[in-house]
N, CA, C and O atoms as a MOPAC input file, in Angstrom:
PM7 MOZYME 1SCF
protein

 N     39.82700 1   -11.26100 1   -53.08900 1
 C     39.61300 1   -11.72200 1   -51.73800 1
 C     40.04300 1   -10.85100 1   -50.84500 1
 O     41.14700 1   -10.32500 1   -50.98400 1
 N     39.12700 1   -10.53300 1   -49.65700 1
 C     40.00400 1    -9.53700 1   -48.68000 1
 C     40.77100 1   -10.31100 1   -47.75500 1
 O     40.39800 1   -11.42200 1   -47.38000 1
 N     41.77800 1    -9.79400 1   -47.39200 1
 C     42.68000 1   -10.26200 1   -46.56500 1
 C     42.10800 1   -10.31900 1   -45.18900 1
 O     41.14600 1    -9.58000 1   -44.97900 1
 N     42.55200 1   -11.09800 1   -44.18500 1
 C     42.18600 1   -11.04400 1   -42.80700 1
 C     42.91600 1   -10.27000 1   -42.28200 1
 O     44.07200 1   -10.22900 1   -42.70500 1
 N     42.52300 1    -9.38400 1   -41.18100 1
 C     43.12300 1    -8.27200 1   -40.54200 1
 C     44.44900 1    -8.96800 1   -39.87300 1
 O     44.45000 1   -10.14400 1   -39.50800 1
 N     45.62700 1    -8.05600 1   -39.75300 1
 C     46.60500 1    -8.63800 1   -39.20300 1
 C     46.69200 1    -8.70100 1   -37.63200 1
 O     46.28100 1    -7.68300 1   -37.07500 1
 N     47.09900 1    -9.59600 1   -36.90800 1
 C     46.93000 1    -9.73500 1   -35.56600 1
 C     48.24400 1    -9.09600 1   -34.86600 1
 O     49.34200 1    -9.47900 1   -35.27100 1
 N     48.18200 1    -8.29700 1   -34.00600 1
 C     49.28500 1    -8.03000 1   -33.27700 1
 C     49.68900 1    -9.04400 1   -31.96000 1
 O     48.90700 1    -9.38200 1   -31.07100 1
 N     51.00600 1    -9.40200 1   -32.07000 1
 C     51.27200 1   -10.31500 1   -31.06700 1
 C     50.92700 1    -9.87600 1   -29.75900 1
 O     51.14500 1    -8.69600 1   -29.48600 1
 N     50.33100 1   -10.76500 1   -28.74500 1
 C     50.02200 1   -10.23300 1   -27.67300 1
 C     51.26900 1   -10.65300 1   -26.59400 1
 O     51.95500 1   -11.66600 1   -26.72100 1
 N     51.40400 1    -9.69000 1   -25.54800 1
 C     52.35700 1    -9.94400 1   -24.58300 1
 C     51.85800 1   -10.68700 1   -23.39400 1
 O     50.67200 1   -10.82300 1   -23.09600 1
 N     52.87800 1   -11.15200 1   -22.75000 1
 C     52.54600 1   -12.16200 1   -21.58500 1
 C     52.02600 1   -11.17700 1   -20.42800 1
 O     52.57300 1   -10.07500 1   -20.38900 1
 N     51.12600 1   -11.42900 1   -19.57300 1
 C     51.00600 1   -10.49400 1   -18.50000 1
 C     52.06600 1   -10.82600 1   -17.47400 1
 O     52.67600 1   -11.86300 1   -17.21500 1
 N     52.08500 1    -9.49800 1   -16.93300 1
 C     53.28900 1    -9.74100 1   -15.74500 1
 C     53.04800 1   -10.29700 1   -14.77500 1
 O     54.03200 1   -10.64600 1   -14.12500 1
 N     51.76500 1   -10.62000 1   -14.25400 1
 C     51.32000 1   -11.47700 1   -13.19100 1
 C     50.02800 1   -12.25500 1   -13.50500 1
 O     49.33800 1   -12.10400 1   -14.51300 1
 N     49.79100 1   -13.17100 1   -12.41800 1
 C     48.43800 1   -13.78200 1   -12.36500 1
 C     47.29400 1   -12.92800 1   -12.18000 1
 O     46.22500 1   -13.16100 1   -12.74500 1
 N     47.44800 1   -12.09200 1   -11.52200 1
 C     46.45100 1   -10.77900 1   -11.20200 1
 C     46.22500 1   -10.07800 1   -12.25100 1
 O     45.10400 1    -9.73200 1   -12.62400 1
 N     47.35200 1    -9.80100 1   -12.84100 1
 C     47.03700 1    -8.90200 1   -14.07300 1
 C     46.35700 1    -9.50400 1   -15.13800 1
 O     45.51400 1    -8.91500 1   -15.81400 1
 N     46.79400 1   -10.96700 1   -15.34400 1
 C     45.94000 1   -11.67500 1   -16.47400 1
 C     44.54000 1   -11.84600 1   -16.10800 1
 O     43.68800 1   -11.82200 1   -16.99600 1
 N     44.23000 1   -12.01200 1   -14.92900 1
 C     43.04300 1   -12.18900 1   -14.38400 1
 C     42.09500 1   -10.96500 1   -14.58000 1
 O     40.94000 1   -11.20900 1   -14.92900 1
 N     42.45700 1    -9.74000 1   -14.39800 1
 C     42.07700 1    -8.63200 1   -14.41000 1
 C     41.89200 1    -8.51100 1   -16.13000 1
 O     40.72700 1    -8.48000 1   -16.52600 1
 N     42.64400 1    -8.46400 1   -16.83500 1
 C     42.45300 1    -8.31800 1   -18.26700 1
 C     41.31200 1    -9.20700 1   -18.59200 1
 O     40.31500 1    -8.71700 1   -19.12200 1
 N     41.37800 1   -10.55700 1   -18.30100 1
 C     40.28700 1   -11.34400 1   -18.85300 1
 C     38.98600 1   -10.95500 1   -18.41900 1
 O     38.08000 1   -10.97600 1   -19.25100 1
 N     38.73900 1   -10.58600 1   -17.19200 1
 C     37.29700 1   -10.13300 1   -16.76900 1
 C     37.12900 1    -9.13700 1   -17.18600 1
 O     35.94900 1    -8.86900 1   -16.96200 1
 N     37.75700 1    -8.06900 1   -17.87200 1
 C     37.52900 1    -6.87400 1   -18.70600 1
 C     37.08800 1    -7.28200 1   -20.08500 1
 O     36.11300 1    -6.79200 1   -20.65500 1
 N     37.81700 1    -8.14900 1   -20.54700 1
 C     37.22800 1    -8.81000 1   -21.95800 1
 C     36.04500 1    -9.35600 1   -21.76800 1
 O     35.13100 1    -9.00100 1   -22.51200 1
 N     35.82700 1   -10.22800 1   -20.85000 1
 C     34.46700 1   -10.84800 1   -20.91700 1
 C     33.43900 1    -9.90200 1   -20.42500 1
 O     32.29200 1   -10.03900 1   -20.85000 1
 N     33.73700 1    -8.86100 1   -19.49400 1
 C     32.82800 1    -7.95800 1   -19.41300 1
 C     32.15200 1    -7.17600 1   -20.67000 1
 O     30.96600 1    -6.93700 1   -20.89800 1
 N     33.27500 1    -6.88000 1   -21.36900 1
 C     32.89200 1    -6.10900 1   -22.76700 1
 C     32.21300 1    -6.99400 1   -23.60300 1
 O     31.25400 1    -6.51200 1   -24.20500 1
 N     32.48200 1    -8.21300 1   -23.79500 1
 C     31.71800 1    -9.12600 1   -24.55900 1
 C     30.36000 1    -9.49400 1   -24.09100 1
 O     29.47800 1    -9.70400 1   -24.92400 1
 N     30.11700 1    -9.59200 1   -22.77100 1
 C     28.93600 1    -9.80000 1   -22.27300 1
 C     27.84200 1    -8.53800 1   -22.40900 1
 O     26.62800 1    -8.66000 1   -22.57200 1
 N     28.54400 1    -7.39000 1   -22.30600 1
 C     27.97900 1    -6.26600 1   -22.39700 1
 C     27.37200 1    -5.78500 1   -23.80900 1
 O     26.43800 1    -5.01400 1   -24.03100 1
 N     28.30000 1    -6.57000 1   -24.78200 1
 C     27.90900 1    -6.14700 1   -26.24900 1
 C     28.52800 1    -5.03100 1   -26.57900 1
 O     28.01000 1    -4.30400 1   -27.42700 1
 N     29.72900 1    -4.68800 1   -25.98600 1
 C     30.44300 1    -3.65300 1   -26.32400 1
 C     31.65800 1    -3.75700 1   -27.30000 1
 O     32.42100 1    -2.84800 1   -27.62800 1
 N     31.67000 1    -5.13200 1   -27.71400 1
 C     32.71600 1    -5.47000 1   -28.74200 1
 C     32.25700 1    -5.52200 1   -30.19200 1
 O     31.30000 1    -6.25800 1   -30.43100 1
 N     32.79800 1    -4.85400 1   -31.17400 1
 C     32.33300 1    -5.01200 1   -32.56800 1
 C     32.39600 1    -6.33600 1   -32.88100 1
 O     32.99300 1    -7.13400 1   -32.16000 1
 N     31.80300 1    -6.66800 1   -33.95200 1
 C     31.82900 1    -8.24100 1   -34.40400 1
 C     33.05100 1    -8.27800 1   -34.88200 1
 O     33.50700 1    -9.40900 1   -34.71500 1
 N     34.03300 1    -7.35000 1   -35.56100 1
 C     35.14400 1    -7.79600 1   -36.09600 1
 C     36.11700 1    -8.02100 1   -35.06700 1
 O     37.01200 1    -8.83200 1   -35.30700 1
 N     36.08500 1    -7.37600 1   -33.84400 1
 C     36.83000 1    -7.41500 1   -32.88500 1
 C     36.70200 1    -9.00100 1   -31.74000 1
 O     37.59300 1    -9.59500 1   -31.13300 1
 N     35.19300 1    -9.27000 1   -31.82800 1
 C     35.22400 1   -10.19000 1   -31.03400 1
 C     35.64500 1   -11.64000 1   -31.11100 1
 O     35.48800 1   -12.45500 1   -30.20100 1
 N     36.25400 1   -11.90400 1   -32.41400 1
 C     37.34900 1   -13.02500 1   -32.59300 1
 C     38.87900 1   -12.70300 1   -31.71300 1
 O     39.51000 1   -13.54600 1   -31.07500 1
 N     39.16200 1   -11.57800 1   -31.85100 1
 C     40.40600 1   -11.26100 1   -31.28300 1
 C     40.26500 1   -11.23800 1   -29.60900 1
 O     41.16300 1   -11.54800 1   -28.82600 1
 N     39.00700 1   -10.82300 1   -29.28100 1
 C     38.83500 1   -10.94300 1   -27.77300 1
 C     38.81800 1   -12.27000 1   -27.38500 1
 O     39.51100 1   -12.74200 1   -26.48300 1
 N     38.06400 1   -12.83600 1   -28.03400 1
 C     38.02800 1   -14.42500 1   -27.57600 1
 C     39.35800 1   -15.08800 1   -27.64600 1
 O     39.68300 1   -15.89500 1   -26.77500 1
 N     40.29300 1   -14.73300 1   -28.82400 1
 C     41.45800 1   -15.35600 1   -28.52800 1
 C     42.24400 1   -14.91600 1   -27.50900 1
 O     42.80000 1   -15.78200 1   -26.83300 1
 N     42.42700 1   -13.73200 1   -27.23200 1
 C     43.35100 1   -13.03000 1   -26.18800 1
 C     42.67400 1   -13.77100 1   -24.80800 1
 O     43.49600 1   -14.35500 1   -24.10200 1
 N     41.35600 1   -13.80200 1   -24.38900 1
 C     40.91200 1   -14.45100 1   -23.51300 1
 C     41.27600 1   -15.94400 1   -23.21200 1
 O     41.37600 1   -16.44600 1   -22.09200 1
 N     41.44500 1   -16.52200 1   -24.34700 1
 C     42.03200 1   -18.11000 1   -24.30600 1
 C     43.41100 1   -18.03800 1   -23.95100 1
 O     43.88000 1   -18.78900 1   -23.09600 1
 N     44.15100 1   -17.10800 1   -24.60500 1
 C     45.59300 1   -16.96500 1   -24.26700 1
 C     45.66900 1   -16.78500 1   -22.52800 1
 O     46.39000 1   -17.47800 1   -21.81000 1
 N     44.89200 1   -15.85900 1   -22.11900 1
 C     44.89400 1   -15.45900 1   -20.73200 1
 C     44.43900 1   -16.44400 1   -19.92700 1
 O     45.16300 1   -16.72400 1   -18.97100 1
 N     43.49900 1   -17.00400 1   -20.05200 1
 C     42.91900 1   -18.42700 1   -19.55900 1
 C     43.88700 1   -19.61900 1   -19.38800 1
 O     43.91300 1   -20.40700 1   -18.44300 1
 N     44.75300 1   -19.60000 1   -20.58800 1
 C     45.85700 1   -20.42400 1   -20.24200 1
 C     46.82900 1   -20.35900 1   -19.41100 1
 O     47.11100 1   -21.25300 1   -18.61300 1
 N     47.64300 1   -18.87900 1   -19.58100 1
 C     48.28800 1   -18.22100 1   -18.71200 1
 C     47.97500 1   -18.58900 1   -17.30100 1
 O     48.80200 1   -19.24000 1   -16.66300 1
 N     46.78500 1   -18.20300 1   -16.73700 1
 C     46.15600 1   -18.51300 1   -15.16900 1
 C     46.29300 1   -19.93400 1   -15.11600 1
 O     47.06300 1   -20.37200 1   -14.26200 1
 N     45.70700 1   -20.72700 1   -15.84800 1
 C     45.79900 1   -22.12000 1   -15.60800 1
 C     47.14700 1   -22.78400 1   -15.15800 1
 O     47.37000 1   -23.54300 1   -14.21500 1
 N     48.11600 1   -22.18200 1   -16.27500 1
 C     49.48100 1   -22.69800 1   -15.84700 1
 C     50.02400 1   -22.37600 1   -14.79500 1
 O     50.65400 1   -23.19300 1   -14.12200 1
 N     49.85600 1   -20.91300 1   -14.40400 1
 C     50.42200 1   -20.17300 1   -13.23900 1
 C     49.53500 1   -21.05800 1   -11.85600 1
 O     50.21400 1   -21.24900 1   -10.84700 1
 N     48.26900 1   -21.49700 1   -11.84800 1
 C     47.62900 1   -22.28100 1   -10.88000 1
 C     48.50200 1   -23.61100 1   -10.62800 1
 O     49.02800 1   -23.94800 1    -9.56700 1
 N     48.53100 1   -24.40300 1   -12.08600 1
 C     49.16100 1   -25.68900 1   -11.97200 1
 C     50.56300 1   -25.58900 1   -11.19200 1
 O     50.85100 1   -26.41200 1   -10.32300 1
 N     51.36900 1   -24.59300 1   -11.53000 1
 C     52.81100 1   -24.49500 1   -10.88200 1
 C     52.84300 1   -24.20500 1    -9.44200 1
 O     53.76500 1   -24.66100 1    -8.76600 1
 N     51.80800 1   -23.40200 1    -8.84900 1
 C     51.58100 1   -23.31900 1    -7.60000 1
 C     51.02500 1   -24.78300 1    -7.08500 1
 O     51.58500 1   -25.38400 1    -6.16800 1
 N     50.00200 1   -25.23300 1    -7.68800 1
 C     49.68300 1   -26.38600 1    -7.03700 1
 C     50.59100 1   -27.54700 1    -6.90900 1
 O     50.48700 1   -28.39000 1    -6.01800 1
 N     51.43400 1   -27.54800 1    -7.78700 1
 C     52.55400 1   -28.71700 1    -7.84800 1
 C     53.60500 1   -28.25700 1    -6.77300 1
 O     54.35600 1   -29.09300 1    -6.27100 1
 N     53.66300 1   -26.95100 1    -6.42400 1
 C     54.61000 1   -26.46100 1    -5.36900 1
 C     54.03100 1   -26.94700 1    -3.82100 1
 O     54.76200 1   -27.40000 1    -2.93900 1
 N     52.85900 1   -26.78900 1    -3.72600 1
 C     52.17900 1   -27.07800 1    -2.78400 1
 C     52.15200 1   -28.59800 1    -2.19300 1
 O     52.30700 1   -29.07100 1    -1.06700 1
 N     51.88200 1   -29.14000 1    -3.48900 1
 C     52.01800 1   -30.90900 1    -3.37100 1
 C     53.33600 1   -31.13100 1    -2.80700 1
 O     53.46300 1   -31.74400 1    -1.74700 1
 N     54.20700 1   -30.72300 1    -3.37600 1
 C     55.83600 1   -31.02800 1    -2.93500 1
 C     55.88000 1   -30.80000 1    -1.32700 1
 O     56.38700 1   -31.65200 1    -0.59800 1
 N     55.39100 1   -29.75600 1    -0.88500 1
 C     55.39000 1   -29.34300 1     0.51200 1
 C     54.71000 1   -30.28500 1     1.39400 1
 O     55.18500 1   -30.73200 1     2.43800 1
 N     53.41000 1   -30.59300 1     0.83700 1
 C     52.66700 1   -31.43900 1     1.68000 1
 C     53.25900 1   -32.78100 1     1.82800 1
 O     53.24000 1   -33.42800 1     2.87500 1
 N     53.74800 1   -33.13200 1     0.79700 1
 C     54.23100 1   -34.53200 1     0.43800 1
 C     55.69200 1   -34.81400 1     1.73400 1
 O     56.19000 1   -35.91700 1     1.96300 1
 N     56.05600 1   -33.65700 1     2.31900 1
 C     57.17000 1   -33.50100 1     2.99300 1
 C     58.29900 1   -33.70200 1     2.31000 1
 O     59.10000 1   -34.42000 1     2.91000 1
 N     58.74000 1   -33.20600 1     0.95900 1
 C     59.92600 1   -33.55000 1     0.10400 1
 C     60.72300 1   -32.51000 1     0.84800 1
 O     61.90600 1   -32.76700 1     1.07300 1
 N     60.21400 1   -31.36100 1     1.25900 1
 C     61.19300 1   -30.32600 1     1.81400 1
 C     61.13500 1   -30.38100 1     3.40200 1
 O     60.09800 1   -30.10900 1     4.00800 1
 N     62.06200 1   -30.67100 1     3.90300 1
 C     62.08200 1   -31.33800 1     5.36400 1
 C     62.31300 1   -29.79700 1     6.12000 1
 O     63.12600 1   -28.96200 1     5.72400 1
 N     61.54000 1   -29.66100 1     7.11700 1
 C     61.71300 1   -28.31800 1     8.25000 1
 C     63.02900 1   -28.38500 1     8.69700 1
 O     63.40100 1   -29.47100 1     9.13900 1
 N     63.91900 1   -27.32900 1     8.67200 1
 C     65.15300 1   -27.29100 1     9.10100 1
 C     65.28500 1   -27.16800 1    10.75400 1
 O     64.89400 1   -26.15900 1    11.34100 1
 N     65.84000 1   -28.22900 1    11.39300 1
 C     65.87400 1   -28.19300 1    12.76700 1
 C     67.43400 1   -28.03300 1    13.39000 1
 O     68.30700 1   -28.87000 1    13.15900 1
 N     67.61900 1   -27.00600 1    14.09400 1
 C     68.92500 1   -26.71100 1    14.70300 1
 C     69.54500 1   -27.80100 1    15.68500 1
 O     69.15300 1   -27.60000 1    16.83500 1
 N     70.17900 1   -28.61500 1    15.60100 1
 C     70.85600 1   -29.65500 1    16.62900 1
 C     71.57900 1   -29.07200 1    17.48600 1
 O     72.16800 1   -29.72700 1    18.34600 1

């Protein structure tokens, strides 16, 4: 029985923008049919990781904005 190819651990992107750019490249290659069948699953898995990373970053920013909107952080006033 053949062994499944070893997967190399993917590194976390340095930023939201870098993750989005890599995700767009993966999607573009898949849509263009430039990914061999053997690599299609790896591309899909990496895309899912990048999507999760982007969603986590967006959620974190959304939570920070919610805190600011709720007035939890009061503006500093000089007396």
